[in-house]
C-alpha positions in Angstrom: 78.2 -36.4 16.1 80.7 -37.7 13.6 81.4 -41.5 13.5 84.0 -43.2 11.3 84.7 -46.9 10.9 88.3 -47.6 10.1 89.9 -50.3 8.1 91.6 -51.8 11.2 88.1 -52.5 12.7 88.1 -49.6 15.1 85.5 -46.9 15.3 86.2 -43.2 16.0 83.5 -40.9 17.2 83.6 -37.1 17.8 80.9 -35.3 19.7 81.9 -31.6 19.9 85.2 -31.4 21.7 84.8 -35.0 23.1 86.0 -38.0 21.2 86.2 -41.8 21.6 88.0 -44.5 19.7 87.0 -48.2 20.2 89.1 -51.2 19.0 88.2 -54.8 19.3 91.2 -56.6 20.8 89.7 -60.1 20.7 86.2 -61.5 20.8 84.3 -59.8 23.7 87.4 -57.7 24.6 87.7 -54.0 23.6 89.9 -51.0 24.2 88.2 -47.6 24.5 90.2 -44.4 24.4 88.3 -41.2 25.4 89.3 -37.6 25.6 87.8 -34.1 26.1 86.6 -31.6 28.6 84.2 -34.0 30.4 82.6 -32.5 33.5 81.8 -33.5 37.0 80.8 -37.1 37.6 81.4 -38.3 34.0 83.3 -41.4 35.1 80.5 -42.4 37.5 78.0 -42.0 34.7 80.0 -43.8 32.1 80.8 -46.7 34.4 77.2 -47.1 35.5 75.8 -47.0 32.0 78.3 -49.6 30.8 77.3 -51.9 33.7 73.6 -51.5 32.8 74.5 -52.8 29.3 76.4 -55.8 30.8 79.8 -54.4 29.9 82.5 -54.7 32.5 85.5 -52.4 32.9 88.5 -54.8 33.3 91.3 -52.2 33.4 91.2 -48.4 33.1 93.4 -45.4 33.5 92.1 -41.9 33.4 93.5 -38.5 34.4 92.7 -34.8 34.1 95.4 -32.8 32.3 96.6 -29.4 33.3 94.5 -28.0 30.4 91.4 -29.5 32.2 91.0 -32.1 29.5 90.5 -35.8 30.3 92.4 -38.6 28.7 91.3 -42.1 29.4 91.8 -45.7 28.3 89.5 -48.5 29.3 89.6 -52.2 28.6 86.1 -53.6 28.4 84.7 -57.1 28.5 81.3 -57.6 26.8 79.3 -59.9 29.0 76.4 -60.7 26.6 75.4 -57.1 26.0 72.5 -56.6 23.5 74.5 -53.7 22.1 77.9 -54.3 20.5 80.6 -52.3 22.2 81.8 -51.0 18.8 78.4 -49.3 18.3 78.3 -47.4 21.6 78.8 -43.7 21.7 81.0 -43.5 24.8 81.3 -39.7 24.7 77.5 -39.5 24.9 77.5 -41.9 27.9 80.1 -39.7 29.6 78.1 -36.5 29.0 75.1 -37.9 30.8 75.0 -36.1 34.1 72.1 -37.9 35.7 73.5 -39.9 38.6 71.5 -41.5 41.2 72.1 -43.8 44.2 73.4 -47.2 43.0 73.2 -50.5 44.9 75.5 -51.0 47.8 79.0 -52.3 47.0 81.3 -54.5 49.0 85.0 -54.0 49.4 87.5 -56.0 51.5 89.9 -53.2 52.4 90.8 -49.7 51.7 93.4 -47.0 52.4 92.6 -43.3 52.4 95.4 -40.7 52.5 95.6 -37.0 52.1 97.8 -36.2 49.1 99.4 -33.1 47.7 98.8 -34.3 44.2 96.6 -32.1 42.0 96.6 -29.3 44.6 95.2 -31.4 47.5 93.4 -34.7 46.9 92.4 -37.8 48.8 94.2 -40.8 47.5 92.0 -43.9 47.8 93.2 -47.4 47.1 91.0 -50.4 47.6 90.7 -54.1 47.1 87.4 -55.9 46.5 85.9 -58.9 44.8 85.2 -57.7 41.3 81.5 -57.4 40.3 79.6 -55.8 37.5 78.8 -52.3 38.6 81.3 -52.0 41.4 83.1 -49.0 39.9 79.9 -47.2 38.9 78.4 -47.7 42.4 81.6 -46.5 44.1 82.0 -43.4 41.8 78.4 -42.5 42.2 78.6 -42.6 46.0 81.7 -40.4 45.9 80.0 -38.0 43.5 77.0 -37.7 45.8 79.5 -36.7 48.5 80.8 -34.0 46.1 84.0 -35.8 45.2 85.2 -36.8 41.8 88.4 -38.5 40.7 91.0 -36.5 38.9 93.1 -39.6 38.2 92.3 -43.3 38.5 93.9 -46.7 37.9 91.5 -49.7 37.8 92.8 -53.2 37.5 91.1 -56.6 37.7 93.2 -59.7 38.3 91.8 -63.2 39.0 88.4 -61.8 39.9 89.7 -59.1 42.2 89.5 -55.4 41.8 92.6 -53.3 42.7 91.6 -49.6 42.3 93.4 -46.4 43.1 91.7 -43.0 42.8 92.8 -39.4 43.5 89.7 -37.5 44.6 89.1 -33.8 44.6 86.0 -31.7 45.4 83.8 -30.9 42.4 85.4 -28.2 40.2 88.9 -29.3 41.2 88.9 -27.7 44.7 91.1 -29.3 47.4 89.3 -31.8 49.7 88.4 -31.1 53.3 88.7 -33.2 56.5 84.8 -33.4 56.5 85.0 -34.9 53.0 87.6 -37.4 54.2 85.4 -38.4 57.1 82.4 -38.8 54.9 84.3 -41.1 52.5 85.7 -43.1 55.3 82.2 -43.7 56.7 80.9 -44.9 53.3 83.9 -47.2 52.9 83.7 -48.6 56.4 80.0 -49.5 55.7 81.1 -51.2 52.5 83.7 -53.2 54.3 81.0 -54.5 56.7 78.9 -55.6 53.7 81.8 -57.7 52.4 
């Protein structure tokens, strides 16, 4: 791992082909840019590990390029974490492949459509009360169903999460009607929790 602190207050880290750049925008607010050939449920792992450290993802955009490389930008809020967000190795958190069932999450509504994007994906959009760990729990549940996002847009406004994800089967394969039904069941149960 190579880590460089820059004069503008940002930190750049390279871990093999994966890299991250962290910039403090204002006290307790940070921008993280990530890139590399991350595999599988890396977004679930990263989101869950950040929540465990009391760091909230306020806004995010991530997508898989045609070269099978990820490019992502996250805006984070430090909520009293013991670890300063500039000191975290985000590429290492993304490489952690150990995912396990997370606590139930609550959403208010969702929309699940079949999309031709990325060779056949499920396009999921949802609205929910924002809570620490919401994204990690959602992505972990999807990963346990064999689905991972190939693109996502996460936005938080006035304490509400407005998320859009394009999901494919692990390895980039098109989704199936069975996968769609399984996702709908998980989301229906999450709406009942709300």
